[in-house]
C-alpha positions as CSV (number, residue, x, y, z in Angstrom):
1,M,20.4,113.5,99.8
2,T,18.6,117.0,99.7
3,S,19.4,119.2,97.1
4,S,18.2,123.4,96.8
5,I,18.0,125.7,94.2
6,T,16.7,128.9,93.7
7,A,13.7,128.3,90.9
8,L,14.2,130.3,87.8
9,G,12.7,132.3,85.3
10,S,9.4,134.2,85.6
11,G,7.4,133.5,88.9
12,G,10.3,131.6,90.5
13,G,12.0,132.9,93.3
14,G,11.6,130.3,96.1
15,A,13.3,127.6,97.1
16,V,13.4,124.2,95.1
17,R,14.4,121.2,97.1
18,V,14.9,117.5,96.1
19,R,14.0,115.3,98.9
20,R,12.9,111.5,99.0
21,A,9.3,110.4,97.8
22,T,7.4,108.6,99.9
23,A,4.4,106.5,99.7
24,R,2.0,109.3,99.7
25,D,3.6,111.2,97.2
26,A,2.1,108.4,94.8
27,K,-0.8,109.9,93.5
28,R,0.5,113.3,93.0
29,L,3.5,111.5,90.9
30,T,1.2,109.7,89.1
31,R,-1.0,112.5,88.3
32,L,2.4,114.3,86.8
33,V,2.9,111.4,84.3
34,R,-0.6,110.9,83.2
35,T,-1.0,115.0,82.6
36,S,2.6,115.8,81.2
37,R,1.7,117.5,77.9
38,A,5.0,115.6,76.6
39,Y,2.7,112.2,76.1
40,E,-0.1,114.0,74.2
41,A,-1.4,113.1,70.8
42,P,1.0,109.7,69.6
43,Y,2.4,109.5,72.6
44,A,-0.6,109.7,74.9
45,S,-1.5,105.6,74.9
46,M,1.8,105.1,76.8
47,V,1.2,107.2,79.7
48,A,-2.7,106.5,79.9
49,G,-3.0,103.9,82.6
50,Y,0.4,104.4,84.0
51,R,0.5,104.6,87.6
52,V,3.4,105.1,90.0
53,G,2.3,103.2,93.2
54,P,3.8,103.3,96.6
55,D,5.2,99.9,96.3
56,Y,7.3,101.1,93.5
57,I,8.6,104.0,95.5
58,E,9.5,102.2,98.0
59,A,11.4,99.6,96.1
60,H,13.3,102.5,94.2
61,R,15.2,105.5,94.5
62,V,12.5,107.8,93.7
63,F,13.4,111.9,94.4
64,V,11.0,114.8,94.2
65,A,12.0,118.3,93.7
66,V,9.3,120.4,95.7
67,G,8.8,124.3,95.8
68,A,6.4,126.1,98.6
69,D,4.1,124.2,100.5
70,D,5.7,120.9,99.3
71,L,4.1,121.5,95.5
72,V,5.6,118.6,93.6
73,L,7.5,120.3,90.4
74,G,9.0,117.0,89.0
75,F,10.9,113.5,90.1
76,Y,13.0,110.9,88.9
77,A,13.6,107.3,89.7
78,L,16.7,105.4,89.5
79,T,17.6,101.9,90.0
80,L,20.7,100.3,90.6
81,V,20.8,96.7,89.1
82,P,20.4,97.9,86.4
83,P,21.9,101.4,86.5
84,E,18.9,103.6,84.6
85,L,17.3,106.3,85.1
86,D,13.6,104.8,84.9
87,L,11.5,107.9,84.7
88,M,11.7,112.0,84.9
89,F,9.4,114.0,84.6
90,V,8.9,117.6,85.4
91,A,5.8,119.4,85.8
92,D,4.3,121.4,82.7
93,A,4.2,124.7,84.9
94,A,8.1,124.3,85.9
95,Q,9.1,124.1,82.3
96,G,12.1,125.7,81.8
97,L,12.8,127.0,85.6
98,G,15.9,124.3,85.7
99,I,14.0,121.4,87.8
100,G,15.4,119.0,85.3
101,R,18.8,120.0,85.3
102,L,18.4,120.0,89.0
103,L,17.1,116.8,89.0
104,V,19.3,115.0,86.7
105,A,22.4,116.4,88.9
106,H,20.7,115.3,91.6
107,M,20.7,111.7,90.3
108,K,24.0,111.6,89.1
109,D,25.4,112.6,92.6
110,E,23.2,109.4,94.1
111,A,24.8,107.1,91.3
112,R,28.3,108.2,92.4
113,A,27.5,107.7,96.1
114,A,26.2,104.4,95.0
115,G,29.3,103.3,92.6
116,L,27.9,103.1,89.4
117,T,30.2,104.1,86.8
118,S,27.4,104.8,84.2
119,V,23.4,105.3,84.0
120,R,21.5,104.3,81.3
121,V,18.5,106.3,79.7
122,V,15.7,105.2,77.5
123,S,14.4,108.4,76.6
124,H,11.2,109.9,75.5
125,P,11.7,111.0,71.9
126,P,11.1,114.5,72.2
127,A,13.7,114.7,75.4
128,E,16.6,113.1,73.8
129,G,18.0,116.7,73.1
130,F,17.4,117.5,77.3
131,Y,19.4,114.2,78.1
132,R,22.2,115.1,75.8
133,S,22.4,118.7,77.0
134,T,22.8,117.4,80.4
135,G,25.5,115.2,79.5
136,A,24.0,112.0,78.5
137,V,25.5,110.8,75.2
138,R,23.2,108.7,72.7
139,T,24.6,104.8,72.5
140,G,21.6,103.3,70.7
141,T,17.9,102.4,69.7
142,A,15.4,100.8,71.9
143,A,13.2,99.3,69.2
144,A,9.2,99.6,69.5
145,D,8.0,97.3,71.9
146,P,4.2,97.3,70.8
147,P,1.4,97.5,72.3
148,A,2.8,99.4,75.3
149,V,5.4,101.5,73.1
150,M,4.7,102.0,69.6
151,W,7.8,104.2,68.5
152,D,11.7,103.4,68.4
153,R,13.3,105.2,71.4
154,P,16.9,106.9,71.5
155,E,18.9,105.2,74.2
156,L,21.3,107.3,75.9
157,E,23.6,106.6,79.1
158,F,25.2,109.4,81.9
159,P,28.8,108.7,82.4
160,I,29.2,108.7,86.1
161,G,32.9,110.5,87.1
């Protein structure tokens, strides 16, 4: 499934499309994760050695939002068993352009097509408001899991209708 919008905000104006990620996207997706400003300061350790490998891309439903010249603006990964939004990142320069909302809408369409009734999200704490604004409902808290994750995280669920 491919979706597209016209990018919003300053510097926008070009068509943005969502396509299935390929193994060739692995390095760009890894770079997007590791350089995300959302994971600075106390959260930096969480993504310091993180890798989105070709094997991960081929094993899961990974979709990428791209702009002009196939520039990666964001991506998400949906797992079906269990149903979970495993990863979602928007490039720092693309924040506020509607890319995150496009990716969530696309994820919901993919989940619906797969017959899912809900999708779980264990959120990065600063991203909870975004997920709630796109229809996710808080269901609990995922406890810290040192040394990988040193903080509690909001647990949410997207109802898929």
